Backbone as numpy.savetxt, mean C-alpha at the origin, in Angstrom:
# Nx Ny Nz CAx CAy CAz Cx Cy Cz
10.88 1.60 25.27 11.19 2.13 23.96 9.42 3.27 24.19
9.80 4.54 23.72 9.09 5.35 23.86 7.85 4.62 22.26
7.02 6.21 21.83 5.53 5.40 21.58 5.96 5.39 20.11
7.10 6.46 19.48 7.13 6.81 17.77 7.82 6.08 17.96
9.15 5.40 18.92 9.02 3.60 18.30 8.29 2.96 17.75
7.51 2.83 19.33 6.21 1.08 18.34 5.61 1.92 17.51
4.94 3.17 17.06 4.60 3.24 15.77 5.65 2.69 14.49
6.56 3.36 14.97 7.31 3.47 13.63 7.71 1.47 12.91
7.74 0.82 14.16 8.01 -0.67 13.95 6.66 -1.63 14.26
5.24 -0.83 14.56 4.76 -1.42 13.42 4.56 -0.79 12.22
4.23 0.06 12.30 4.26 0.17 10.97 5.33 -0.10 9.92
6.30 -0.49 9.94 6.90 -0.94 8.81 6.86 -2.70 9.17
6.26 -3.18 10.39 6.23 -4.55 9.53 4.12 -4.15 8.91
4.09 -3.60 9.18 2.05 -3.49 8.15 2.78 -2.70 6.95
3.49 -2.12 6.12 3.68 -2.14 5.27 4.51 -2.71 3.96
5.44 -3.78 4.93 5.55 -4.97 4.14 4.36 -5.19 4.38
3.36 -6.25 4.98 2.48 -6.90 5.44 1.61 -6.68 4.16
1.30 -5.29 4.11 0.27 -4.61 2.48 0.76 -4.93 1.92
2.02 -4.94 1.56 2.52 -4.19 -0.11 2.80 -5.90 -0.08
2.47 -7.32 0.12 2.37 -8.09 0.02 1.02 -8.85 -0.34
0.55 -8.20 0.75 -1.21 -8.35 0.42 -1.33 -7.94 -1.00
-1.35 -6.39 -1.49 -1.79 -5.83 -1.91 -0.86 -7.51 -3.73
0.52 -7.79 -3.81 1.15 -8.38 -4.38 -0.48 -8.66 -4.97
-0.50 -9.91 -4.25 -1.42 -11.18 -3.94 -3.03 -10.72 -4.56
-3.02 -9.65 -4.05 -4.97 -9.02 -4.77 -4.81 -8.31 -6.04
-3.71 -8.05 -6.06 -3.29 -8.38 -7.89 -3.32 -9.11 -9.15
-3.01 -9.81 -8.36 -3.11 -10.97 -9.18 -4.43 -11.36 -8.83
-5.05 -11.65 -7.81 -6.53 -11.78 -7.72 -7.68 -10.91 -8.76
-7.34 -9.42 -9.32 -7.96 -8.55 -8.82 -7.60 -8.90 -11.01
-6.52 -9.11 -11.27 -7.23 -9.07 -13.10 -7.22 -10.13 -13.34
-7.52 -10.85 -12.84 -8.33 -12.44 -13.28 -9.33 -12.67 -14.39
-8.70 -13.17 -14.75 -9.89 -13.14 -16.31 -9.75 -11.64 -17.01
-9.16 -10.67 -17.11 -8.79 -9.08 -17.79 -8.34 -9.64 -18.71
-7.36 -8.94 -19.36 -7.04 -8.96 -20.44 -5.42 -8.37 -19.95
-4.56 -8.14 -18.60 -4.42 -8.11 -18.25 -3.22 -9.50 -17.60
-4.66 -10.18 -17.58 -3.58 -10.66 -17.04 -3.34 -11.96 -18.15
-2.63 -11.67 -19.18 -1.98 -12.37 -20.61 -1.30 -11.74 -20.86
-0.68 -10.41 -19.51 0.92 -10.01 -19.38 1.61 -11.66 -19.33
3.02 -10.73 -19.60 4.31 -12.08 -19.21 5.55 -11.24 -19.05
6.44 -11.63 -17.60 7.64 -10.87 -19.05 7.47 -9.67 -17.77
8.67 -9.11 -18.83 8.36 -7.93 -18.16 7.61 -6.85 -18.31
6.17 -6.50 -18.94 5.60 -6.60 -19.68 4.03 -6.84 -17.74
4.76 -7.99 -17.73 3.78 -8.31 -16.94 3.83 -7.41 -14.90
5.16 -7.15 -15.14 6.02 -7.08 -13.14 5.51 -5.96 -14.43
5.91 -4.83 -15.02 5.51 -3.52 -15.45 4.65 -2.76 -15.38
3.28 -3.73 -15.30 1.46 -3.57 -14.93 1.56 -3.43 -13.94
2.40 -4.73 -12.88 1.47 -4.78 -11.74 2.16 -3.45 -10.30
3.17 -3.59 -10.42 4.02 -2.15 -10.24 3.20 -1.30 -10.46
2.64 -0.45 -11.76 1.68 0.00 -12.18 0.14 0.18 -11.35
0.14 -1.18 -11.68 -1.54 -1.21 -10.67 -0.94 -0.71 -8.61
0.06 -1.43 -8.64 0.56 -0.81 -7.20 0.36 -0.09 -6.96
1.96 1.19 -7.46 1.24 2.30 -7.49 -0.14 3.74 -7.36
-0.77 2.25 -8.46 -1.88 3.66 -8.89 -2.76 2.84 -7.49
-2.92 2.07 -7.11 -3.60 1.89 -6.00 -3.12 2.38 -4.61
-2.07 2.79 -4.34 -1.23 3.79 -2.90 -1.64 5.05 -3.36
-1.92 5.22 -4.48 -2.65 6.29 -5.14 -3.57 7.00 -4.55
-4.75 5.90 -4.94 -6.00 6.18 -4.08 -6.78 5.69 -2.68
-4.58 5.11 -2.55 -5.24 5.42 -0.53 -5.23 6.53 -0.10
-3.96 7.51 -0.57 -3.26 8.53 -0.20 -4.53 9.74 0.02
-5.35 9.07 -1.49 -6.39 10.74 -1.81 -7.05 10.49 -1.28
-7.06 9.04 -0.09 -8.50 8.79 0.19 -8.54 9.10 1.89
-7.42 9.38 1.98 -6.05 9.80 3.49 -7.34 11.07 3.66
-6.50 12.54 2.12 -6.04 13.14 2.36 -7.80 14.19 2.40
-8.92 13.52 1.57 -9.77 13.80 2.08 -11.08 13.54 2.52
-10.38 12.15 3.45 -10.88 11.95 4.30 -10.06 12.28 6.08
-9.54 13.17 6.10 -8.79 13.83 7.43 -8.94 13.20 8.89
-8.39 12.42 9.60 -9.05 12.22 11.02 -8.59 12.96 11.84
-8.29 13.53 12.52 -8.45 13.53 14.06 -6.63 13.97 13.76
-6.12 15.21 13.86 -4.63 15.52 13.73 -3.78 14.94 14.93
-2.02 13.88 14.99 -1.66 13.52 15.88 -0.54 14.29 15.58
-1.03 14.29 17.31 0.71 15.96 17.50 1.61 14.65 17.24
2.60 14.22 17.17 3.55 13.14 16.71 4.39 13.96 18.09
4.36 14.77 18.77 5.35 15.97 20.27 4.78 14.95 21.21
3.81 15.34 20.82 3.17 14.46 22.46 3.49 12.74 22.27
3.49 12.41 21.31 3.89 10.54 21.55 4.37 10.33 22.09
5.54 11.15 21.30 7.59 10.94 21.73 7.53 10.81 23.49
C-alpha cells in the first residue's frame, strides 16, 4: 500500500474519532450554559453550529500556523 493510501486510511479513521469526540465534548462544554436548555431540533441545530464553528477555528489555526509543506508527490 502506498504512503498516500496509508495517510488517507488513517485520516479517514481519525476524522470519525474526532467528530465523535467533538460531539461528546460539546455536551460537556455547554453544561451549565443557556445552550444546555435547548431541546429537539433547536438542540441539534445548536450542536451542528458549535461543531461547524469549532472546525472553522481549527482550519483558521492551521492557516495561521503553517508547518512544513507536505510534498504529496514524494509520499506517493
